[in-house]
Kinemage of the C-alpha trace (Angstrom):
@kinemage 1
@onewidth
@group {chain A} dominant
@subgroup {mainchain}
@vectorlist {calphas} color= white
{ca met a 1} P 5.327 227.143 141.679
{ca leu a 2} L 7.521 229.937 140.224
{ca ser a 3} L 5.192 232.955 140.750
{ca asp a 4} L 7.463 235.009 138.446
{ca pro a 5} L 9.279 233.030 135.818
{ca lys a 6} L 12.094 235.580 135.683
{ca pro a 7} L 14.305 234.362 138.614
{ca phe a 8} L 16.241 232.289 136.249
{ca asp a 9} L 18.179 233.237 133.186
{ca thr a 10} L 17.655 231.760 129.791
{ca pro a 11} L 19.760 229.740 129.939
{ca val a 12} L 20.550 229.419 133.609
{ca ile a 13} L 24.089 230.584 134.286
{ca cys a 14} L 25.713 228.529 136.910
{ca pro a 15} L 28.315 229.742 139.501
{ca ala a 16} L 31.865 230.098 138.335
{ca met a 17} L 34.510 227.484 139.316
{ca thr a 18} L 38.312 227.232 139.056
{ca val a 19} L 40.074 224.189 137.641
{ca leu a 20} L 42.017 222.901 140.679
{ca pro a 21} L 45.634 221.306 140.483
{ca glu a 22} L 44.315 217.923 141.729
{ca trp a 23} L 41.958 217.771 138.758
{ca ile a 24} L 44.827 217.814 136.234
{ca asp a 25} L 46.000 214.568 134.548
{ca tyr a 26} L 49.391 213.517 133.292
{ca asn a 27} L 48.650 215.139 129.967
{ca asp a 28} L 48.674 218.497 131.834
{ca his a 29} L 45.038 219.314 131.212
{ca leu a 30} L 41.707 218.704 133.037
{ca asn a 31} L 41.016 214.995 133.488
{ca val a 32} L 37.758 213.694 131.898
{ca ala a 33} L 36.349 212.770 135.260
{ca tyr a 34} L 36.433 216.282 136.396
{ca tyr a 35} L 34.429 217.667 133.421
{ca gly a 36} L 31.695 215.418 134.796
{ca leu a 37} L 32.188 216.854 138.260
{ca ile a 38} L 31.977 220.345 136.969
{ca phe a 39} L 28.809 219.587 134.972
{ca asp a 40} L 27.266 217.844 137.937
{ca arg a 41} L 27.892 220.742 140.330
{ca ser a 42} L 26.499 223.144 137.686
{ca ala a 43} L 23.318 221.057 137.183
{ca glu a 44} L 22.908 220.979 141.026
{ca ala a 45} L 22.803 224.772 141.051
{ca ala a 46} L 20.375 224.874 138.121
{ca val a 47} L 17.900 222.305 139.485
{ca asp a 48} L 17.870 224.206 142.858
{ca ile a 49} L 15.853 226.879 140.944
{ca leu a 50} L 13.199 224.176 140.395
{ca asn a 51} L 13.398 223.245 144.022
{ca leu a 52} L 14.676 219.822 143.090
{ca gly a 53} L 18.119 220.029 144.775
{ca glu a 54} L 19.542 218.964 147.994
{ca ala a 55} L 16.861 220.550 150.253
{ca tyr a 56} L 14.178 218.701 148.110
{ca arg a 57} L 16.162 215.406 148.716
{ca arg a 58} L 16.325 215.907 152.442
{ca ala a 59} L 12.616 216.967 152.738
{ca glu a 60} L 10.968 214.503 150.292
{ca asn a 61} L 13.446 211.620 150.039
{ca lys a 62} L 13.161 211.990 146.312
{ca thr a 63} L 15.935 213.180 143.961
{ca leu a 64} L 17.109 213.512 140.363
{ca val a 65} L 19.532 210.896 139.094
{ca thr a 66} L 21.429 210.793 135.892
{ca ala a 67} L 20.301 207.918 133.613
{ca glu a 68} L 22.445 208.782 130.684
{ca cys a 69} L 24.939 211.533 129.543
{ca his a 70} L 27.216 212.337 126.745
{ca ile a 71} L 30.095 214.876 126.991
{ca ser a 72} L 31.634 216.480 124.068
{ca tyr a 73} L 35.200 217.767 124.745
{ca val a 74} L 35.809 220.792 122.567
{ca arg a 75} L 38.932 222.475 123.985
{ca glu a 76} L 41.274 221.510 126.774
{ca leu a 77} L 41.346 223.234 130.140
{ca lys a 78} L 44.426 223.876 132.229
{ca val a 79} L 44.993 224.309 135.916
{ca gly a 80} L 43.652 227.622 137.220
{ca ser a 81} L 41.221 228.044 134.396
{ca glu a 82} L 38.116 229.973 135.446
{ca val a 83} L 34.921 228.263 134.032
{ca arg a 84} L 31.229 228.753 134.067
{ca ser a 85} L 28.478 226.537 132.849
{ca ser a 86} L 25.184 227.289 131.220
{ca phe a 87} L 22.223 224.970 131.716
{ca arg a 88} L 19.221 224.572 129.610
{ca leu a 89} L 16.201 222.329 129.687
{ca ile a 90} L 15.678 220.655 126.364
{ca asp a 91} L 12.647 218.474 127.070
{ca ala a 92} L 10.640 217.044 130.072
{ca asp a 93} L 7.946 214.654 130.863
{ca ala a 94} L 6.202 213.646 134.156
{ca lys a 95} L 9.302 211.545 135.321
{ca ser a 96} L 12.366 212.910 133.538
{ca leu a 97} L 14.335 215.868 132.267
{ca his a 98} L 16.481 216.147 129.179
{ca val a 99} L 19.125 218.799 129.959
{ca tyr a 100} L 22.046 220.350 128.109
{ca leu a 101} L 25.061 222.244 129.677
{ca glu a 102} L 27.867 224.148 128.024
{ca leu a 103} L 31.193 224.762 129.889
{ca tyr a 104} L 32.893 228.021 129.007
{ca his a 105} L 36.287 229.343 129.829
{ca ala a 106} L 36.305 232.840 131.351
{ca asp a 107} L 37.751 234.167 128.071
{ca gly a 108} L 34.432 233.120 126.394
{ca trp a 109} L 35.381 230.059 124.458
{ca leu a 110} L 33.468 226.702 124.666
{ca ala a 111} L 35.361 223.962 126.366
{ca ala a 112} L 32.769 221.213 126.508
{ca ala a 113} L 29.170 220.373 126.266
{ca gln a 114} L 27.072 217.785 128.087
{ca glu a 115} L 23.676 216.372 127.238
{ca ser a 116} L 21.820 214.255 129.987
{ca val a 117} L 18.710 212.562 130.920
{ca leu a 118} L 17.781 212.870 134.568
{ca leu a 119} L 15.158 210.708 136.265
{ca his a 120} L 12.991 211.634 139.197
{ca val a 121} L 13.464 208.904 141.820
{ca asp a 122} L 11.687 208.049 145.135
{ca leu a 123} L 14.431 206.813 147.350
{ca ala a 124} L 12.001 205.271 149.783
{ca gly a 125} L 9.998 203.075 147.439
{ca pro a 126} L 8.702 199.884 149.034
{ca ser a 127} L 11.057 197.715 147.119
{ca gly a 128} L 13.911 200.279 146.825
{ca pro a 129} L 14.472 203.376 144.821
{ca arg a 130} L 12.067 203.736 141.807
{ca val a 131} L 11.319 206.311 139.123
{ca val a 132} L 8.237 208.286 140.029
{ca arg a 133} L 6.123 211.274 138.633
{ca leu a 134} L 7.097 214.722 139.694
{ca ala a 135} L 4.539 216.696 141.772
{ca asp a 136} L 2.248 218.841 139.584
{ca ala a 137} L 3.504 222.137 141.069
{ca ile a 138} L 7.098 221.150 140.130
{ca gln a 139} L 5.959 220.012 136.708
{ca gly a 140} L 4.408 223.473 136.288
{ca asp a 141} L 7.788 225.071 137.117
{ca ile a 142} L 9.481 222.791 134.662
{ca gln a 143} L 7.156 223.669 131.953
{ca thr a 144} L 7.735 227.302 132.603
{ca met a 145} L 11.500 226.835 132.351
{ca leu a 146} L 10.985 224.645 129.297
{ca arg a 147} L 9.074 227.406 127.500
{ca tyr a 148} L 11.767 230.014 128.135
{ca his a 149} L 14.606 227.575 127.252
{ca ser a 150} L 12.933 226.459 124.012
{ca ser a 151} L 13.482 229.959 122.660
{ca leu a 152} L 17.236 229.430 122.668
{ca pro a 153} L 18.839 228.578 119.264
{ca pro a 154} L 19.681 224.930 118.592
{ca thr a 155} L 23.225 223.612 119.263
{ca lys a 156} L 25.196 221.132 117.242
{ca tyr a 157} L 26.053 219.237 120.497
{ca val a 158} L 22.403 218.048 121.215
{ca gly a 159} L 21.386 214.661 119.913
{ca arg a 160} L 24.886 213.584 118.706
{ca val a 161} L 25.351 209.981 118.043
{ca leu a 162} L 28.435 208.324 119.402
{ca gly a 163} L 30.509 206.425 116.942
{ca ile a 164} L 33.235 206.528 114.328
{ca arg a 165} L 32.380 208.466 111.308
{ca arg a 166} L 33.216 206.622 108.114
{ca arg a 167} L 33.677 208.595 104.910
């Protein structure tokens, strides 16, 4: 359990990354697949704070998997762009996390936002991987993070419905 709930920022600020040339598509901007890669790597860094990252996977044979996600593309990124994501926990229950990430260019503008639901999965279930409860100590840490992150202002990119808007 987090003995001091201050080792993480509100929101969690993930390590910076650089948009690589091989991530650029024929439209000369970041390919949609690589937004997902950046968000995934950012989320990995954030869930490490909750001790649910790669070390947890190796030790417990349990992990977080993405059940659903939605990315809003706000502004294009070009090769060499320096970017950094922020991560915030929106909601949680005994088996899942609702998370939200924003991807910012080093100049401070928002490039994209991602909202996801992550499930806690036991990879060694008797009949294969299955969704299971998180340990009580981890749930305590999650609730601590959730309390901190619930103080953040709402964003227009959480809870968006996908579809064509008819006027």
